[in-house]
C-alpha positions in Angstrom: -0.1 0.0 -0.1 1.6 3.2 -1.1 2.0 6.1 1.7 -0.7 8.2 0.0 -3.3 5.4 0.0 -2.4 5.2 3.8 -2.8 8.9 4.2 -6.3 8.8 2.3 -7.3 5.6 4.5 -6.1 7.2 7.7 -8.2 10.4 6.7 -11.4 8.6 6.1 -11.0 6.8 9.3 -10.8 9.7 11.4 -13.6 11.5 9.3 -16.0 8.3 10.1 -15.1 8.7 13.6 -16.2 12.4 13.5 -19.4 11.4 12.0 -20.1 8.7 14.5 -19.5 11.4 17.3 -21.9 13.9 15.5 -24.7 11.2 15.1 -24.4 10.3 19.0 -24.6 13.8 19.7 -27.5 14.2 17.4 -29.2 11.6 19.2 -28.9 13.8 22.5 -30.7 16.8 20.4 -27.4 18.5 19.4 -27.5 22.3 19.5 -27.7 23.9 16.1 -24.3 25.1 16.1 -22.9 22.0 16.9 -24.6 20.5 14.2 -23.6 23.0 11.8 -20.1 22.6 12.9 -20.2 18.9 12.2 -21.8 19.7 8.7 -19.2 21.9 8.0 -16.5 19.1 8.6 -18.5 17.0 6.3 -18.5 19.8 3.7 -14.7 20.5 3.8 -14.0 16.7 3.7 -15.9 16.4 0.5 -14.3 19.6 -0.9 -10.8 18.1 0.0 -12.1 14.7 -1.6 -13.0 16.5 -5.1 -9.7 18.5 -4.8 -7.9 15.2 -5.0 -9.4 14.0 -7.8 -7.4 13.9 -11.2 -10.0 15.6 -13.4 -8.2 14.3 -16.9 -8.7 10.9 -15.5 -12.1 11.6 -14.5 -13.1 12.7 -17.9 -12.0 9.6 -19.5 -13.6 7.6 -16.7 -17.2 5.8 -17.2 -19.9 6.5 -14.6 -20.0 2.9 -13.7 -16.3 2.4 -13.7 -15.0 0.8 -10.2 -12.7 3.7 -9.5 -15.6 6.4 -9.9 -17.9 4.2 -7.8 -15.5 3.7 -5.0 -14.8 7.7 -4.9 -18.6 8.5 -5.1 -18.9 6.0 -2.2 -16.3 8.0 -0.1 -18.5 11.3 -0.1 -20.0 11.7 3.2 -23.8 12.9 3.4 -25.0 11.7 6.8 -25.1 15.1 8.5 -26.8 16.5 5.5 -29.4 13.8 5.5 -29.9 14.6 9.3 -30.4 18.4 8.7 -32.7 17.7 5.8 -35.0 15.1 7.4 -35.2 16.2 11.1 -37.3 19.0 10.9 -38.7 19.3 14.3 -35.3 19.0 15.9 -33.6 21.6 13.4 -36.2 24.0 14.2 -35.9 24.0 18.0 -32.1 24.0 17.9 -31.9 27.3 15.9 -30.3 25.2 12.8 -33.0 26.7 10.3 -32.0 30.3 11.5 -29.0 29.7 9.5 -29.9 27.5 6.8 -32.8 29.8 5.8 -30.6 32.6 5.3 -31.3 34.2 1.7 -29.1 37.0 1.5 -25.9 34.8 1.3 -27.5 32.0 -0.8 -26.1 33.3 -4.1 -23.5 32.1 -6.4 -22.3 35.0 -8.0 -20.2 33.5 -10.8 -22.9 31.5 -12.3 -25.9 33.9 -11.4 -27.5 30.9 -9.5 -29.7 31.8 -6.8 -31.3 29.7 -4.0 -34.3 30.5 -2.1 -32.1 29.6 0.9 -29.0 27.8 2.0 -31.2 24.4 2.5 -31.7 24.3 -1.1 -27.8 24.2 -1.7 -27.6 21.6 1.0 -30.5 19.6 -0.9 -28.9 20.2 -4.3 -25.5 18.6 -3.0 -27.2 15.7 -1.3 -29.2 14.8 -4.5 -26.4 15.0 -6.8 -24.1 12.6 -4.7 -27.0 10.0 -4.4 -27.6 10.0 -7.9 -23.8 9.7 -8.8 -23.9 6.8 -6.3 -26.9 5.0 -8.3 -25.1 5.5 -11.5 -22.0 4.3 -10.6 -23.5 1.0 -9.7 -25.4 0.4 -13.1 -24.2 -2.4 -15.4 -23.0 -1.9 -18.8 -26.3 -2.9 -20.1 -28.2 -0.5 -18.0 -25.8 2.2 -18.7 -26.6 2.1 -22.7 -29.9 4.1 -22.1 -28.3 7.1 -20.3 -27.4 10.2 -22.2 -23.7 11.0 -22.2 -22.8 11.8 -18.4 -20.0 14.4 -18.1 -18.6 13.4 -14.9 -16.3 16.3 -14.6 -19.2 18.5 -15.0 -21.1 16.8 -12.2 -18.2 17.0 -10.0 -17.5 20.7 -10.8 -21.3 21.5 -10.0 -21.1 19.7 -6.7 -18.0 21.6 -5.7 -19.5 25.0 -6.6 -22.6 24.2 -4.2 -20.4 22.9 -1.6 -18.2 25.8 -1.8 -21.2 27.9 -1.2 -22.3 26.1 1.7 -18.9 26.1 3.4 -18.7 30.0 2.8 -22.2 30.5 4.5 -21.2 28.1 7.1 -17.9 29.7 7.8 -19.4 33.1 8.0 -22.2 32.1 10.5 -20.0 29.9 12.8 -17.6 32.5 13.4 -13.9 31.5 14.7 -13.6 29.1 11.7 -11.7 30.8 9.1 -10.8 29.4 5.4 -7.1 28.8 4.6 -5.7 31.8 2.5 -4.6 30.6 -1.1 -1.1 31.6 -0.4 -0.8 29.2 2.6 -2.1 26.3 0.6 0.8 23.9 -0.4 1.0 23.2 -4.1 1.5 19.7 -5.3 
C-alpha cells in the first residue's frame, strides 16, 4: 500500500469517527451550532476529496467504472441527511435560522440563486446520491443513459459545496478558510 493510500485511508477513518460522534450527539438533541460545525466538517471533507481527483482521468472514466464508484461512495452525506430530514429538532435548536438565510445564498459566478441555503444543501445531497446510483449500473443499463459528463457533475457539486462552506464559515465565526497563499502546491 502506497503512503498516499495510507494517508487517504487514515483521513477517512478519522472522518468516519467524527461522523459517529456527530450522530451520537444528534441523538442527544445536538444544538444548532454544533450540528452546523459537524456539517462544516462534512462539507470540507467532501471538498478535499474533490480536490484530490484527477480531472483528466475522470474525464476518461465511465460513470460505472469501479474507481469512480469507489470515490463516489467516499462522499459523506450523513449530516446533510440529518439536517434535511429532522425538521422538528432543526427548528428547535436554531439550525434553520442559519440555513434559511437568503442574502448569502447566491452563487455569483454562475448567477445561481437559491431561495435559501437548504436548497444548496439539498442539491449536494441529491447529486451525490444520484452519482452513487449511476455508478452501480451495469454496462447494459448504462446504454440507455445520455452522455454523462462526470467532470461537470463534480464541478457543479464542488461549486455548491463551496457556497455552503462559505455561508457556514461566515455564520459559525472562529472558523476561517485557509488563505490561498498558505495552501501547499503539489
